[in-house]
mmCIF file of the N, C-alpha and C atoms, coordinates in Angstrom:
data_MODEL
# 
_entry.id   MODEL 
# 
loop_
_atom_site.group_PDB 
_atom_site.id 
_atom_site.type_symbol 
_atom_site.label_atom_id 
_atom_site.label_alt_id 
_atom_site.label_comp_id 
_atom_site.label_asym_id 
_atom_site.label_entity_id 
_atom_site.label_seq_id 
_atom_site.pdbx_PDB_ins_code 
_atom_site.Cartn_x 
_atom_site.Cartn_y 
_atom_site.Cartn_z 
_atom_site.occupancy 
_atom_site.B_iso_or_equiv 
_atom_site.pdbx_formal_charge 
_atom_site.auth_seq_id 
_atom_site.auth_comp_id 
_atom_site.auth_asym_id 
_atom_site.auth_atom_id 
_atom_site.pdbx_PDB_model_num 
ATOM 1   N N  . MET A 1 1  ? 82.968  87.871 115.165 1.00 0.00 ? 1  MET A N  1 
ATOM 2   C CA . MET A 1 1  ? 83.816  87.257 114.119 1.00 0.00 ? 1  MET A CA 1 
ATOM 3   C C  . MET A 1 1  ? 85.271  87.533 114.583 1.00 0.00 ? 1  MET A C  1 
ATOM 4   N N  . SER A 1 2  ? 85.959  86.433 114.786 1.00 0.00 ? 2  SER A N  1 
ATOM 5   C CA . SER A 1 2  ? 87.395  86.622 115.284 1.00 0.00 ? 2  SER A CA 1 
ATOM 6   C C  . SER A 1 2  ? 88.368  86.648 114.142 1.00 0.00 ? 2  SER A C  1 
ATOM 7   N N  . ILE A 1 3  ? 89.610  86.996 114.455 1.00 0.00 ? 3  ILE A N  1 
ATOM 8   C CA . ILE A 1 3  ? 90.672  87.071 113.432 1.00 0.00 ? 3  ILE A CA 1 
ATOM 9   C C  . ILE A 1 3  ? 90.955  85.671 112.884 1.00 0.00 ? 3  ILE A C  1 
ATOM 10  N N  . ALA A 1 4  ? 90.760  84.597 113.720 1.00 0.00 ? 4  ALA A N  1 
ATOM 11  C CA . ALA A 1 4  ? 90.947  83.274 113.376 1.00 0.00 ? 4  ALA A CA 1 
ATOM 12  C C  . ALA A 1 4  ? 90.042  82.880 112.296 1.00 0.00 ? 4  ALA A C  1 
ATOM 13  N N  . SER A 1 5  ? 88.837  83.228 112.502 1.00 0.00 ? 5  SER A N  1 
ATOM 14  C CA . SER A 1 5  ? 87.788  82.848 111.485 1.00 0.00 ? 5  SER A CA 1 
ATOM 15  C C  . SER A 1 5  ? 87.943  83.625 110.193 1.00 0.00 ? 5  SER A C  1 
ATOM 16  N N  . ILE A 1 6  ? 88.481  84.869 110.294 1.00 0.00 ? 6  ILE A N  1 
ATOM 17  C CA . ILE A 1 6  ? 88.699  85.676 109.090 1.00 0.00 ? 6  ILE A CA 1 
ATOM 18  C C  . ILE A 1 6  ? 89.902  84.991 108.287 1.00 0.00 ? 6  ILE A C  1 
ATOM 19  N N  . ARG A 1 7  ? 90.922  84.567 109.077 1.00 0.00 ? 7  ARG A N  1 
ATOM 20  C CA . ARG A 1 7  ? 92.017  83.925 108.296 1.00 0.00 ? 7  ARG A CA 1 
ATOM 21  C C  . ARG A 1 7  ? 91.574  82.551 107.710 1.00 0.00 ? 7  ARG A C  1 
ATOM 22  N N  . GLU A 1 8  ? 90.658  81.980 108.278 1.00 0.00 ? 8  GLU A N  1 
ATOM 23  C CA . GLU A 1 8  ? 90.088  80.665 107.789 1.00 0.00 ? 8  GLU A CA 1 
ATOM 24  C C  . GLU A 1 8  ? 89.530  81.001 106.359 1.00 0.00 ? 8  GLU A C  1 
ATOM 25  N N  . LYS A 1 9  ? 88.710  82.156 106.236 1.00 0.00 ? 9  LYS A N  1 
ATOM 26  C CA . LYS A 1 9  ? 88.030  82.325 105.154 1.00 0.00 ? 9  LYS A CA 1 
ATOM 27  C C  . LYS A 1 9  ? 88.880  82.879 104.005 1.00 0.00 ? 9  LYS A C  1 
ATOM 28  N N  . PHE A 1 10 ? 89.730  83.818 104.223 1.00 0.00 ? 10 PHE A N  1 
ATOM 29  C CA . PHE A 1 10 ? 90.538  84.469 103.175 1.00 0.00 ? 10 PHE A CA 1 
ATOM 30  C C  . PHE A 1 10 ? 91.883  84.769 103.450 1.00 0.00 ? 10 PHE A C  1 
ATOM 31  N N  . GLY A 1 11 ? 92.275  84.673 104.803 1.00 0.00 ? 11 GLY A N  1 
ATOM 32  C CA . GLY A 1 11 ? 93.563  85.040 105.320 1.00 0.00 ? 11 GLY A CA 1 
ATOM 33  C C  . GLY A 1 11 ? 94.626  84.162 104.751 1.00 0.00 ? 11 GLY A C  1 
ATOM 34  N N  . GLU A 1 12 ? 94.307  82.794 104.645 1.00 0.00 ? 12 GLU A N  1 
ATOM 35  C CA . GLU A 1 12 ? 95.375  81.924 104.189 1.00 0.00 ? 12 GLU A CA 1 
ATOM 36  C C  . GLU A 1 12 ? 95.880  82.214 102.863 1.00 0.00 ? 12 GLU A C  1 
ATOM 37  N N  . ARG A 1 13 ? 94.975  82.575 101.968 1.00 0.00 ? 13 ARG A N  1 
ATOM 38  C CA . ARG A 1 13 ? 95.404  82.972 100.596 1.00 0.00 ? 13 ARG A CA 1 
ATOM 39  C C  . ARG A 1 13 ? 96.374  84.236 100.750 1.00 0.00 ? 13 ARG A C  1 
ATOM 40  N N  . LEU A 1 14 ? 95.923  85.212 101.362 1.00 0.00 ? 14 LEU A N  1 
ATOM 41  C CA . LEU A 1 14 ? 96.727  86.364 101.555 1.00 0.00 ? 14 LEU A CA 1 
ATOM 42  C C  . LEU A 1 14 ? 98.010  86.077 102.219 1.00 0.00 ? 14 LEU A C  1 
ATOM 43  N N  . SER A 1 15 ? 97.955  85.349 103.246 1.00 0.00 ? 15 SER A N  1 
ATOM 44  C CA . SER A 1 15 ? 99.121  84.998 104.103 1.00 0.00 ? 15 SER A CA 1 
ATOM 45  C C  . SER A 1 15 ? 100.136 84.270 103.294 1.00 0.00 ? 15 SER A C  1 
ATOM 46  N N  . SER A 1 16 ? 99.706  83.263 102.520 1.00 0.00 ? 16 SER A N  1 
ATOM 47  C CA . SER A 1 16 ? 100.708 82.449 101.703 1.00 0.00 ? 16 SER A CA 1 
ATOM 48  C C  . SER A 1 16 ? 101.418 83.329 100.657 1.00 0.00 ? 16 SER A C  1 
ATOM 49  N N  . LYS A 1 17 ? 100.887 84.495 100.277 1.00 0.00 ? 17 LYS A N  1 
ATOM 50  C CA . LYS A 1 17 ? 101.470 85.243 99.265  1.00 0.00 ? 17 LYS A CA 1 
ATOM 51  C C  . LYS A 1 17 ? 102.164 86.424 99.788  1.00 0.00 ? 17 LYS A C  1 
ATOM 52  N N  . PHE A 1 18 ? 101.659 87.026 100.842 1.00 0.00 ? 18 PHE A N  1 
ATOM 53  C CA . PHE A 1 18 ? 102.133 88.368 101.314 1.00 0.00 ? 18 PHE A CA 1 
ATOM 54  C C  . PHE A 1 18 ? 102.715 88.328 102.798 1.00 0.00 ? 18 PHE A C  1 
ATOM 55  N N  . SER A 1 19 ? 102.517 87.279 103.484 1.00 0.00 ? 19 SER A N  1 
ATOM 56  C CA . SER A 1 19 ? 102.876 87.329 104.845 1.00 0.00 ? 19 SER A CA 1 
ATOM 57  C C  . SER A 1 19 ? 104.327 87.704 105.139 1.00 0.00 ? 19 SER A C  1 
ATOM 58  N N  . SER A 1 20 ? 105.276 87.205 104.190 1.00 0.00 ? 20 SER A N  1 
ATOM 59  C CA . SER A 1 20 ? 106.603 87.631 104.443 1.00 0.00 ? 20 SER A CA 1 
ATOM 60  C C  . SER A 1 20 ? 106.866 89.030 104.054 1.00 0.00 ? 20 SER A C  1 
ATOM 61  N N  . GLU A 1 21 ? 106.008 89.585 103.229 1.00 0.00 ? 21 GLU A N  1 
ATOM 62  C CA . GLU A 1 21 ? 106.234 90.947 102.857 1.00 0.00 ? 21 GLU A CA 1 
ATOM 63  C C  . GLU A 1 21 ? 105.487 91.975 103.719 1.00 0.00 ? 21 GLU A C  1 
ATOM 64  N N  . PHE A 1 22 ? 104.254 91.618 103.953 1.00 0.00 ? 22 PHE A N  1 
ATOM 65  C CA . PHE A 1 22 ? 103.320 92.457 104.810 1.00 0.00 ? 22 PHE A CA 1 
ATOM 66  C C  . PHE A 1 22 ? 102.881 91.757 106.180 1.00 0.00 ? 22 PHE A C  1 
ATOM 67  N N  . ASN A 1 23 ? 103.837 91.396 106.847 1.00 0.00 ? 23 ASN A N  1 
ATOM 68  C CA . ASN A 1 23 ? 103.476 90.619 108.109 1.00 0.00 ? 23 ASN A CA 1 
ATOM 69  C C  . ASN A 1 23 ? 102.760 91.532 109.030 1.00 0.00 ? 23 ASN A C  1 
ATOM 70  N N  . SER A 1 24 ? 103.355 92.685 109.358 1.00 0.00 ? 24 SER A N  1 
ATOM 71  C CA . SER A 1 24 ? 102.681 93.611 110.351 1.00 0.00 ? 24 SER A CA 1 
ATOM 72  C C  . SER A 1 24 ? 101.431 94.285 109.674 1.00 0.00 ? 24 SER A C  1 
ATOM 73  N N  . GLU A 1 25 ? 101.621 94.627 108.371 1.00 0.00 ? 25 GLU A N  1 
ATOM 74  C CA . GLU A 1 25 ? 100.537 95.294 107.712 1.00 0.00 ? 25 GLU A CA 1 
ATOM 75  C C  . GLU A 1 25 ? 99.326  94.431 107.573 1.00 0.00 ? 25 GLU A C  1 
ATOM 76  N N  . ASP A 1 26 ? 99.527  93.130 107.482 1.00 0.00 ? 26 ASP A N  1 
ATOM 77  C CA . ASP A 1 26 ? 98.391  92.235 107.412 1.00 0.00 ? 26 ASP A CA 1 
ATOM 78  C C  . ASP A 1 26 ? 97.483  92.291 108.681 1.00 0.00 ? 26 ASP A C  1 
ATOM 79  N N  . GLN A 1 27 ? 98.180  92.362 109.840 1.00 0.00 ? 27 GLN A N  1 
ATOM 80  C CA . GLN A 1 27 ? 97.405  92.508 110.985 1.00 0.00 ? 27 GLN A CA 1 
ATOM 81  C C  . GLN A 1 27 ? 96.685  93.762 111.090 1.00 0.00 ? 27 GLN A C  1 
ATOM 82  N N  . ILE A 1 28 ? 97.305  94.916 110.616 1.00 0.00 ? 28 ILE A N  1 
ATOM 83  C CA . ILE A 1 28 ? 96.587  96.136 110.518 1.00 0.00 ? 28 ILE A CA 1 
ATOM 84  C C  . ILE A 1 28 ? 95.294  96.079 109.626 1.00 0.00 ? 28 ILE A C  1 
ATOM 85  N N  . ILE A 1 29 ? 95.416  95.499 108.496 1.00 0.00 ? 29 ILE A N  1 
ATOM 86  C CA . ILE A 1 29 ? 94.328  95.307 107.560 1.00 0.00 ? 29 ILE A CA 1 
ATOM 87  C C  . ILE A 1 29 ? 93.235  94.531 108.230 1.00 0.00 ? 29 ILE A C  1 
ATOM 88  N N  . GLU A 1 30 ? 93.557  93.435 108.930 1.00 0.00 ? 30 GLU A N  1 
ATOM 89  C CA . GLU A 1 30 ? 92.603  92.693 109.611 1.00 0.00 ? 30 GLU A CA 1 
ATOM 90  C C  . GLU A 1 30 ? 91.932  93.438 110.702 1.00 0.00 ? 30 GLU A C  1 
ATOM 91  N N  . GLN A 1 31 ? 92.667  94.228 111.456 1.00 0.00 ? 31 GLN A N  1 
ATOM 92  C CA . GLN A 1 31 ? 91.982  94.936 112.549 1.00 0.00 ? 31 GLN A CA 1 
ATOM 93  C C  . GLN A 1 31 ? 91.006  96.058 111.919 1.00 0.00 ? 31 GLN A C  1 
ATOM 94  N N  . LYS A 1 32 ? 91.428  96.654 110.831 1.00 0.00 ? 32 LYS A N  1 
ATOM 95  C CA . LYS A 1 32 ? 90.506  97.596 110.263 1.00 0.00 ? 32 LYS A CA 1 
ATOM 96  C C  . LYS A 1 32 ? 89.312  96.986 109.708 1.00 0.00 ? 32 LYS A C  1 
ATOM 97  N N  . PHE A 1 33 ? 89.556  95.699 109.069 1.00 0.00 ? 33 PHE A N  1 
ATOM 98  C CA . PHE A 1 33 ? 88.389  94.915 108.488 1.00 0.00 ? 33 PHE A CA 1 
ATOM 99  C C  . PHE A 1 33 ? 87.453  94.519 109.630 1.00 0.00 ? 33 PHE A C  1 
ATOM 100 N N  . ILE A 1 34 ? 87.968  94.147 110.916 1.00 0.00 ? 34 ILE A N  1 
ATOM 101 C CA . ILE A 1 34 ? 87.104  93.756 111.935 1.00 0.00 ? 34 ILE A CA 1 
ATOM 102 C C  . ILE A 1 34 ? 86.411  95.150 112.433 1.00 0.00 ? 34 ILE A C  1 
ATOM 103 N N  . GLU A 1 35 ? 87.067  96.191 112.582 1.00 0.00 ? 35 GLU A N  1 
ATOM 104 C CA . GLU A 1 35 ? 86.382  97.401 113.034 1.00 0.00 ? 35 GLU A CA 1 
ATOM 105 C C  . GLU A 1 35 ? 85.225  97.813 112.085 1.00 0.00 ? 35 GLU A C  1 
ATOM 106 N N  . SER A 1 36 ? 85.523  97.717 110.752 1.00 0.00 ? 36 SER A N  1 
ATOM 107 C CA . SER A 1 36 ? 84.402  98.077 109.786 1.00 0.00 ? 36 SER A CA 1 
ATOM 108 C C  . SER A 1 36 ? 83.227  97.126 109.935 1.00 0.00 ? 36 SER A C  1 
ATOM 109 N N  . LYS A 1 37 ? 83.448  95.862 110.314 1.00 0.00 ? 37 LYS A N  1 
ATOM 110 C CA . LYS A 1 37 ? 82.399  94.966 110.599 1.00 0.00 ? 37 LYS A CA 1 
ATOM 111 C C  . LYS A 1 37 ? 81.524  95.349 111.819 1.00 0.00 ? 37 LYS A C  1 
ATOM 112 N N  . ILE A 1 38 ? 82.339  95.738 112.892 1.00 0.00 ? 38 ILE A N  1 
ATOM 113 C CA . ILE A 1 38 ? 81.696  96.107 114.077 1.00 0.00 ? 38 ILE A CA 1 
ATOM 114 C C  . ILE A 1 38 ? 80.873  97.423 114.045 1.00 0.00 ? 38 ILE A C  1 
ATOM 115 N N  . PHE A 1 39 ? 81.564  98.421 113.420 1.00 0.00 ? 39 PHE A N  1 
ATOM 116 C CA . PHE A 1 39 ? 80.966  99.693 113.210 1.00 0.00 ? 39 PHE A CA 1 
ATOM 117 C C  . PHE A 1 39 ? 80.516  99.784 111.767 1.00 0.00 ? 39 PHE A C  1 
# 
């Protein structure tokens, strides 16, 4: 599962609301989510 596919599913909703506030934090959350899926 790639970050792009994650953004397609639920990232757009979060991005539209919080991207301006949590731009870098959003990437950290996505990375932790991916790590939790892998491990």
